[in-house]
N, CA, C and O atoms as a GROMACS GRO file, in nm:
protein
  404
    1UNK      N    1  -7.732  -3.267  17.276
    1UNK     CA    2  -7.794  -3.139  17.297
    1UNK      C    3  -7.847  -3.133  17.440
    1UNK      O    4  -7.917  -3.226  17.481
    2UNK      N    5  -7.817  -3.027  17.518
    2UNK     CA    6  -7.861  -3.020  17.657
    2UNK      C    7  -8.012  -3.000  17.666
    2UNK      O    8  -8.074  -2.940  17.579
    3UNK      N    9  -8.069  -3.053  17.774
    3UNK     CA   10  -8.212  -3.040  17.796
    3UNK      C   11  -8.246  -2.896  17.832
    3UNK      O   12  -8.174  -2.832  17.909
    4UNK      N   13  -8.354  -2.845  17.776
    4UNK     CA   14  -8.398  -2.709  17.804
    4UNK      C   15  -8.524  -2.712  17.888
    4UNK      O   16  -8.608  -2.801  17.874
    5UNK      N   17  -8.537  -2.616  17.974
    5UNK     CA   18  -8.657  -2.605  18.054
    5UNK      C   19  -8.771  -2.552  17.967
    5UNK      O   20  -8.750  -2.460  17.887
    6UNK      N   21  -8.890  -2.608  17.981
    6UNK     CA   22  -9.005  -2.562  17.906
    6UNK      C   23  -9.070  -2.440  17.970
    6UNK      O   24  -9.156  -2.376  17.910
    7UNK      N   25  -9.028  -2.408  18.091
    7UNK     CA   26  -9.084  -2.294  18.161
    7UNK      C   27  -9.006  -2.168  18.127
    7UNK      O   28  -8.886  -2.174  18.098
    8UNK      N   29  -9.074  -2.058  18.131
    8UNK     CA   30  -9.006  -1.930  18.111
    8UNK      C   31  -8.909  -1.908  18.226
    8UNK      O   32  -8.933  -1.958  18.336
    9UNK      N   33  -8.800  -1.834  18.204
    9UNK     CA   34  -8.703  -1.813  18.312
    9UNK      C   35  -8.764  -1.751  18.436
    9UNK      O   36  -8.721  -1.781  18.548
   10UNK      N   37  -8.865  -1.664  18.420
   10UNK     CA   38  -8.927  -1.602  18.537
   10UNK      C   39  -9.015  -1.699  18.613
   10UNK      O   40  -9.045  -1.678  18.731
   11UNK      N   41  -9.058  -1.807  18.546
   11UNK     CA   42  -9.145  -1.904  18.612
   11UNK      C   43  -9.067  -2.006  18.693
   11UNK      O   44  -9.123  -2.073  18.780
   12UNK      N   45  -8.938  -2.019  18.665
   12UNK     CA   46  -8.855  -2.113  18.739
   12UNK      C   47  -8.808  -2.043  18.865
   12UNK      O   48  -8.745  -1.937  18.860
   13UNK      N   49  -8.838  -2.102  18.978
   13UNK     CA   50  -8.796  -2.041  19.104
   13UNK      C   51  -8.715  -2.140  19.184
   13UNK      O   52  -8.740  -2.261  19.180
   14UNK      N   53  -8.621  -2.089  19.255
   14UNK     CA   54  -8.542  -2.173  19.342
   14UNK      C   55  -8.584  -2.147  19.486
   14UNK      O   56  -8.628  -2.037  19.517
   15UNK      N   57  -8.571  -2.245  19.574
   15UNK     CA   58  -8.609  -2.224  19.713
   15UNK      C   59  -8.525  -2.117  19.781
   15UNK      O   60  -8.567  -2.059  19.881
   16UNK      N   61  -8.406  -2.090  19.729
   16UNK     CA   62  -8.318  -1.991  19.788
   16UNK      C   63  -8.340  -1.852  19.730
   16UNK      O   64  -8.265  -1.759  19.759
   17UNK      N   65  -8.443  -1.838  19.650
   17UNK     CA   66  -8.468  -1.710  19.585
   17UNK      C   67  -8.494  -1.601  19.688
   17UNK      O   68  -8.570  -1.621  19.783
   18UNK      N   69  -8.430  -1.485  19.669
   18UNK     CA   70  -8.446  -1.374  19.763
   18UNK      C   71  -8.578  -1.302  19.740
   18UNK      O   72  -8.630  -1.240  19.832
   19UNK      N   73  -8.632  -1.310  19.619
   19UNK     CA   74  -8.758  -1.243  19.588
   19UNK      C   75  -8.870  -1.346  19.598
   19UNK      O   76  -8.874  -1.443  19.522
   20UNK      N   77  -8.958  -1.324  19.692
   20UNK     CA   78  -9.071  -1.415  19.712
   20UNK      C   79  -9.199  -1.335  19.708
   20UNK      O   80  -9.203  -1.223  19.758
   21UNK      N   81  -9.305  -1.391  19.651
   21UNK     CA   82  -9.430  -1.316  19.643
   21UNK      C   83  -9.491  -1.295  19.782
   21UNK      O   84  -9.475  -1.378  19.872
   22UNK      N   85  -9.562  -1.184  19.796
   22UNK     CA   86  -9.627  -1.153  19.923
   22UNK      C   87  -9.755  -1.231  19.943
   22UNK      O   88  -9.805  -1.242  20.055
   23UNK      N   89  -9.810  -1.287  19.835
   23UNK     CA   90  -9.935  -1.362  19.841
   23UNK      C   91  -9.912  -1.504  19.791
   23UNK      O   92  -9.840  -1.526  19.694
   24UNK      N   93  -9.973  -1.599  19.858
   24UNK     CA   94  -9.959  -1.740  19.821
   24UNK      C   95 -10.096  -1.799  19.795
   24UNK      O   96 -10.192  -1.768  19.865
   25UNK      N   97 -10.105  -1.886  19.694
   25UNK     CA   98 -10.230  -1.959  19.674
   25UNK      C   99 -10.235  -2.076  19.774
   25UNK      O  100 -10.143  -2.094  19.853
   26UNK      N  101 -10.341  -2.152  19.768
   26UNK     CA  102 -10.360  -2.259  19.867
   26UNK      C  103 -10.247  -2.362  19.860
   26UNK      O  104 -10.194  -2.403  19.963
   27UNK      N  105 -10.209  -2.401  19.740
   27UNK     CA  106 -10.103  -2.502  19.726
   27UNK      C  107  -9.971  -2.452  19.782
   27UNK      O  108  -9.902  -2.524  19.854
   28UNK      N  109  -9.935  -2.328  19.749
   28UNK     CA  110  -9.808  -2.273  19.796
   28UNK      C  111  -9.810  -2.245  19.946
   28UNK      O  112  -9.710  -2.264  20.015
   29UNK      N  113  -9.925  -2.199  19.998
   29UNK     CA  114  -9.937  -2.175  20.142
   29UNK      C  115  -9.926  -2.307  20.219
   29UNK      O  116  -9.862  -2.313  20.324
   30UNK      N  117  -9.987  -2.411  20.165
   30UNK     CA  118  -9.979  -2.542  20.231
   30UNK      C  119  -9.834  -2.592  20.232
   30UNK      O  120  -9.788  -2.645  20.333
   31UNK      N  121  -9.764  -2.574  20.122
   31UNK     CA  122  -9.622  -2.614  20.117
   31UNK      C  123  -9.541  -2.531  20.215
   31UNK      O  124  -9.451  -2.583  20.281
   32UNK      N  125  -9.570  -2.403  20.225
   32UNK     CA  126  -9.499  -2.314  20.317
   32UNK      C  127  -9.519  -2.359  20.462
   32UNK      O  128  -9.426  -2.352  20.542
   33UNK      N  129  -9.642  -2.404  20.495
   33UNK     CA  130  -9.673  -2.449  20.631
   33UNK      C  131  -9.636  -2.595  20.655
   33UNK      O  132  -9.632  -2.640  20.770
   34UNK      N  133  -9.609  -2.669  20.550
   34UNK     CA  134  -9.575  -2.810  20.564
   34UNK      C  135  -9.696  -2.899  20.589
   34UNK      O  136  -9.685  -3.001  20.657
   35UNK      N  137  -9.811  -2.860  20.535
   35UNK     CA  138  -9.934  -2.938  20.550
   35UNK      C  139  -9.995  -2.959  20.412
   35UNK      O  140  -9.943  -2.907  20.313
   36UNK      N  141 -10.103  -3.034  20.404
   36UNK     CA  142 -10.167  -3.059  20.275
   36UNK      C  143 -10.263  -2.945  20.240
   36UNK      O  144 -10.317  -2.880  20.329
   37UNK      N  145 -10.285  -2.922  20.110
   37UNK     CA  146 -10.384  -2.822  20.070
   37UNK      C  147 -10.523  -2.854  20.123
   37UNK      O  148 -10.600  -2.764  20.155
   38UNK      N  149 -10.554  -2.982  20.132
   38UNK     CA  150 -10.685  -3.022  20.185
   38UNK      C  151 -10.703  -2.973  20.328
   38UNK      O  152 -10.812  -2.928  20.365
   39UNK      N  153 -10.599  -2.981  20.408
   39UNK     CA  154 -10.607  -2.933  20.546
   39UNK      C  155 -10.640  -2.784  20.549
   39UNK      O  156 -10.722  -2.740  20.630
   40UNK      N  157 -10.577  -2.706  20.461
   40UNK     CA  158 -10.607  -2.562  20.456
   40UNK      C  159 -10.753  -2.539  20.416
   40UNK      O  160 -10.819  -2.451  20.472
   41UNK      N  161 -10.803  -2.616  20.320
   41UNK     CA  162 -10.944  -2.601  20.280
   41UNK      C  163 -11.038  -2.634  20.397
   41UNK      O  164 -11.137  -2.564  20.419
   42UNK      N  165 -11.006  -2.740  20.470
   42UNK     CA  166 -11.089  -2.777  20.586
   42UNK      C  167 -11.085  -2.668  20.692
   42UNK      O  168 -11.189  -2.630  20.746
   43UNK      N  169 -10.966  -2.618  20.723
   43UNK     CA  170 -10.953  -2.510  20.822
   43UNK      C  171 -11.032  -2.388  20.778
   43UNK      O  172 -11.098  -2.324  20.860
   44UNK      N  173 -11.025  -2.354  20.648
   44UNK     CA  174 -11.098  -2.237  20.598
   44UNK      C  175 -11.247  -2.258  20.613
   44UNK      O  176 -11.319  -2.166  20.654
   45UNK      N  177 -11.295  -2.377  20.580
   45UNK     CA  178 -11.438  -2.409  20.593
   45UNK      C  179 -11.483  -2.398  20.739
   45UNK      O  180 -11.593  -2.350  20.766
   46UNK      N  181 -11.399  -2.442  20.832
   46UNK     CA  182 -11.432  -2.437  20.975
   46UNK      C  183 -11.398  -2.303  21.040
   46UNK      O  184 -11.420  -2.285  21.160
   47UNK      N  185 -11.344  -2.208  20.961
   47UNK     CA  186 -11.301  -2.077  21.009
   47UNK      C  187 -11.191  -2.092  21.115
   47UNK      O  188 -11.190  -2.023  21.217
   48UNK      N  189 -11.099  -2.183  21.086
   48UNK     CA  190 -10.981  -2.206  21.170
   48UNK      C  191 -10.858  -2.174  21.086
   48UNK      O  192 -10.869  -2.140  20.968
   49UNK      N  193 -10.744  -2.187  21.144
   49UNK     CA  194 -10.621  -2.173  21.070
   49UNK      C  195 -10.586  -2.030  21.036
   49UNK      O  196 -10.647  -1.936  21.089
   50UNK      N  197 -10.489  -2.013  20.948
   50UNK     CA  198 -10.443  -1.878  20.914
   50UNK      C  199 -10.549  -1.801  20.835
   50UNK      O  200 -10.630  -1.862  20.765
   51UNK      N  201 -10.547  -1.668  20.845
   51UNK     CA  202 -10.647  -1.589  20.771
   51UNK      C  203 -10.623  -1.596  20.621
   51UNK      O  204 -10.509  -1.594  20.575
   52UNK      N  205 -10.732  -1.603  20.547
   52UNK     CA  206 -10.725  -1.610  20.401
   52UNK      C  207 -10.831  -1.515  20.344
   52UNK      O  208 -10.915  -1.463  20.417
   53UNK      N  209 -10.824  -1.495  20.215
   53UNK     CA  210 -10.922  -1.409  20.148
   53UNK      C  211 -10.927  -1.447  20.001
   53UNK      O  212 -10.842  -1.520  19.951
   54UNK      N  213 -11.029  -1.397  19.933
   54UNK     CA  214 -11.043  -1.423  19.790
   54UNK      C  215 -10.988  -1.304  19.713
   54UNK      O  216 -11.010  -1.188  19.750
   55UNK      N  217 -10.915  -1.333  19.605
   55UNK     CA  218 -10.851  -1.227  19.527
   55UNK      C  219 -10.880  -1.247  19.379
   55UNK      O  220 -10.882  -1.360  19.329
   56UNK      N  221 -10.903  -1.138  19.310
   56UNK     CA  222 -10.917  -1.141  19.165
   56UNK      C  223 -11.055  -1.174  19.117
   56UNK      O  224 -11.144  -1.207  19.197
   57UNK      N  225 -11.075  -1.166  18.985
   57UNK     CA  226 -11.208  -1.190  18.928
   57UNK      C  227 -11.257  -1.333  18.945
   57UNK      O  228 -11.378  -1.358  18.947
   58UNK      N  229 -11.166  -1.427  18.956
   58UNK     CA  230 -11.207  -1.566  18.977
   58UNK      C  231 -11.229  -1.598  19.124
   58UNK      O  232 -11.284  -1.704  19.156
   59UNK      N  233 -11.188  -1.510  19.212
   59UNK     CA  234 -11.208  -1.531  19.355
   59UNK      C  235 -11.120  -1.642  19.412
   59UNK      O  236 -11.165  -1.723  19.493
   60UNK      N  237 -10.994  -1.646  19.369
   60UNK     CA  238 -10.902  -1.749  19.420
   60UNK      C  239 -10.870  -1.723  19.567
   60UNK      O  240 -10.854  -1.609  19.610
   61UNK      N  241 -10.862  -1.830  19.643
   61UNK     CA  242 -10.827  -1.820  19.784
   61UNK      C  243 -10.678  -1.794  19.793
   61UNK      O  244 -10.596  -1.865  19.735
   62UNK      N  245 -10.643  -1.688  19.868
   62UNK     CA  246 -10.504  -1.648  19.881
   62UNK      C  247 -10.469  -1.628  20.028
   62UNK      O  248 -10.556  -1.606  20.112
   63UNK      N  249 -10.341  -1.636  20.056
   63UNK     CA  250 -10.288  -1.614  20.190
   63UNK      C  251 -10.175  -1.513  20.180
   63UNK      O  252 -10.092  -1.521  20.090
   64UNK      N  253 -10.173  -1.419  20.270
   64UNK     CA  254 -10.065  -1.322  20.278
   64UNK      C  255  -9.951  -1.387  20.357
   64UNK      O  256  -9.973  -1.442  20.465
   65UNK      N  257  -9.829  -1.382  20.302
   65UNK     CA  258  -9.715  -1.446  20.368
   65UNK      C  259  -9.694  -1.393  20.510
   65UNK      O  260  -9.664  -1.470  20.602
   66UNK      N  261  -9.710  -1.262  20.529
   66UNK     CA  262  -9.693  -1.205  20.662
   66UNK      C  263  -9.799  -1.256  20.758
   66UNK      O  264  -9.772  -1.273  20.877
   67UNK      N  265  -9.922  -1.281  20.708
   67UNK     CA  266 -10.028  -1.335  20.793
   67UNK      C  267  -9.996  -1.479  20.832
   67UNK      O  268 -10.027  -1.521  20.944
   68UNK      N  269  -9.936  -1.555  20.741
   68UNK     CA  270  -9.896  -1.693  20.775
   68UNK      C  271  -9.789  -1.692  20.884
   68UNK      O  272  -9.794  -1.771  20.978
   69UNK      N  273  -9.691  -1.603  20.869
   69UNK     CA  274  -9.586  -1.595  20.971
   69UNK      C  275  -9.642  -1.553  21.106
   69UNK      O  276  -9.601  -1.607  21.209
   70UNK      N  277  -9.735  -1.457  21.107
   70UNK     CA  278  -9.798  -1.412  21.232
   70UNK      C  279  -9.878  -1.525  21.294
   70UNK      O  280  -9.878  -1.542  21.416
   71UNK      N  281  -9.949  -1.604  21.210
   71UNK     CA  282 -10.030  -1.714  21.261
   71UNK      C  283  -9.939  -1.822  21.321
   71UNK      O  284  -9.971  -1.878  21.426
   72UNK      N  285  -9.827  -1.851  21.256
   72UNK     CA  286  -9.732  -1.949  21.309
   72UNK      C  287  -9.680  -1.902  21.445
   72UNK      O  288  -9.671  -1.980  21.539
   73UNK      N  289  -9.645  -1.774  21.453
   73UNK     CA  290  -9.595  -1.718  21.580
   73UNK      C  291  -9.701  -1.729  21.689
   73UNK      O  292  -9.669  -1.760  21.804
   74UNK      N  293  -9.827  -1.704  21.654
   74UNK     CA  294  -9.937  -1.716  21.750
   74UNK      C  295  -9.952  -1.860  21.798
   74UNK      O  296  -9.977  -1.884  21.916
   75UNK      N  297  -9.936  -1.956  21.708
   75UNK     CA  298  -9.945  -2.097  21.745
   75UNK      C  299  -9.832  -2.134  21.840
   75UNK      O  300  -9.853  -2.211  21.934
   76UNK      N  301  -9.714  -2.081  21.816
   76UNK     CA  302  -9.600  -2.110  21.904
   76UNK      C  303  -9.623  -2.054  22.044
   76UNK      O  304  -9.590  -2.119  22.143
   77UNK      N  305  -9.681  -1.934  22.053
   77UNK     CA  306  -9.706  -1.874  22.184
   77UNK      C  307  -9.815  -1.948  22.260
   77UNK      O  308  -9.817  -1.946  22.384
   78UNK      N  309  -9.907  -2.013  22.189
   78UNK     CA  310 -10.017  -2.083  22.253
   78UNK      C  311  -9.980  -2.224  22.297
   78UNK      O  312 -10.058  -2.289  22.367
   79UNK      N  313  -9.863  -2.271  22.258
   79UNK     CA  314  -9.820  -2.407  22.290
   79UNK      C  315  -9.730  -2.406  22.413
   79UNK      O  316  -9.632  -2.332  22.419
   80UNK      N  317  -9.764  -2.487  22.511
   80UNK     CA  318  -9.689  -2.489  22.636
   80UNK      C  319  -9.547  -2.543  22.618
   80UNK      O  320  -9.461  -2.517  22.702
   81UNK      N  321  -9.521  -2.616  22.512
   81UNK     CA  322  -9.386  -2.671  22.491
   81UNK      C  323  -9.290  -2.565  22.440
   81UNK      O  324  -9.170  -2.574  22.463
   82UNK      N  325  -9.342  -2.464  22.369
   82UNK     CA  326  -9.254  -2.360  22.317
   82UNK      C  327  -9.268  -2.229  22.392
   82UNK      O  328  -9.192  -2.135  22.367
   83UNK      N  329  -9.363  -2.221  22.485
   83UNK     CA  330  -9.380  -2.099  22.565
   83UNK      C  331  -9.363  -2.137  22.712
   83UNK      O  332  -9.454  -2.196  22.770
   84UNK      N  333  -9.250  -2.105  22.773
   84UNK     CA  334  -9.225  -2.144  22.912
   84UNK      C  335  -9.328  -2.089  23.010
   84UNK      O  336  -9.349  -2.148  23.116
   85UNK      N  337  -9.391  -1.977  22.978
   85UNK     CA  338  -9.491  -1.919  23.069
   85UNK      C  339  -9.615  -2.008  23.080
   85UNK      O  340  -9.687  -1.999  23.179
   86UNK      N  341  -9.640  -2.092  22.981
   86UNK     CA  342  -9.757  -2.181  22.984
   86UNK      C  343  -9.725  -2.321  23.033
   86UNK      O  344  -9.814  -2.406  23.039
   87UNK      N  345  -9.600  -2.347  23.067
   87UNK     CA  346  -9.559  -2.480  23.110
   87UNK      C  347  -9.622  -2.511  23.246
   87UNK      O  348  -9.595  -2.441  23.344
   88UNK      N  349  -9.706  -2.614  23.253
   88UNK     CA  350  -9.772  -2.647  23.381
   88UNK      C  351  -9.674  -2.694  23.488
   88UNK      O  352  -9.707  -2.688  23.607
   89UNK      N  353  -9.557  -2.740  23.450
   89UNK     CA  354  -9.460  -2.788  23.549
   89UNK      C  355  -9.395  -2.672  23.625
   89UNK      O  356  -9.338  -2.692  23.732
   90UNK      N  357  -9.405  -2.551  23.569
   90UNK     CA  358  -9.348  -2.434  23.635
   90UNK      C  359  -9.443  -2.368  23.733
   90UNK      O  360  -9.403  -2.279  23.808
   91UNK      N  361  -9.569  -2.411  23.734
   91UNK     CA  362  -9.668  -2.351  23.823
   91UNK      C  363  -9.660  -2.413  23.962
   91UNK      O  364  -9.614  -2.526  23.980
   92UNK      N  365  -9.706  -2.338  24.059
   92UNK     CA  366  -9.709  -2.388  24.197
   92UNK      C  367  -9.813  -2.500  24.206
   92UNK      O  368  -9.916  -2.494  24.139
   93UNK      N  369  -9.787  -2.602  24.288
   93UNK     CA  370  -9.884  -2.711  24.302
   93UNK      C  371 -10.014  -2.661  24.364
   93UNK      O  372 -10.014  -2.573  24.450
   94UNK      N  373 -10.124  -2.719  24.319
   94UNK     CA  374 -10.254  -2.683  24.373
   94UNK      C  375 -10.293  -2.782  24.482
   94UNK      O  376 -10.262  -2.900  24.474
   95UNK      N  377 -10.360  -2.730  24.584
   95UNK     CA  378 -10.404  -2.817  24.694
   95UNK      C  379 -10.544  -2.869  24.666
   95UNK      O  380 -10.629  -2.800  24.609
   96UNK      N  381 -10.565  -2.990  24.706
   96UNK     CA  382 -10.697  -3.050  24.695
   96UNK      C  383 -10.776  -3.031  24.822
   96UNK      O  384 -10.721  -2.999  24.928
   97UNK      N  385 -10.902  -3.049  24.809
   97UNK     CA  386 -10.986  -3.044  24.930
   97UNK      C  387 -11.045  -2.909  24.956
   97UNK      O  388 -11.035  -2.818  24.873
   98UNK      N  389 -11.108  -2.896  25.072
   98UNK     CA  390 -11.177  -2.774  25.114
   98UNK      C  391 -11.076  -2.676  25.174
   98UNK      O  392 -11.008  -2.711  25.270
   99UNK      N  393 -11.063  -2.556  25.119
   99UNK     CA  394 -10.966  -2.462  25.172
   99UNK      C  395 -11.008  -2.406  25.309
   99UNK      O  396 -10.923  -2.352  25.380
  100UNK      N  397 -11.134  -2.418  25.347
  100UNK     CA  398 -11.183  -2.366  25.476
  100UNK      C  399 -11.164  -2.467  25.589
  100UNK      O  400 -11.185  -2.432  25.706
  101UNK      N  401 -11.126  -2.589  25.558
  101UNK     CA  402 -11.118  -2.692  25.661
  101UNK      C  403 -10.996  -2.684  25.746
  101UNK      O  404 -10.978  -2.766  25.837
   0.00000   0.00000   0.00000
């Protein structure tokens, strides 16, 4: 007899699924970003990281998928390795010493 999934068909999701929820809980947001849930909790406590909010009567911490994508894009623009405009090697050399001398 073949093994059956104990989950309802709607609860089983594949990574290639075209329909993805617009809101992610801490565990799913951490997986989406490739970091641990603990890191997201620490960032939230320090008011760092992607924007989050509480949703529902239990006040669960949630992340909007579009906000995560925008935050990732912001991180890429702030990094000199992925933003050529911030690369210090492309800047003109600075002179040392007194400019009036």
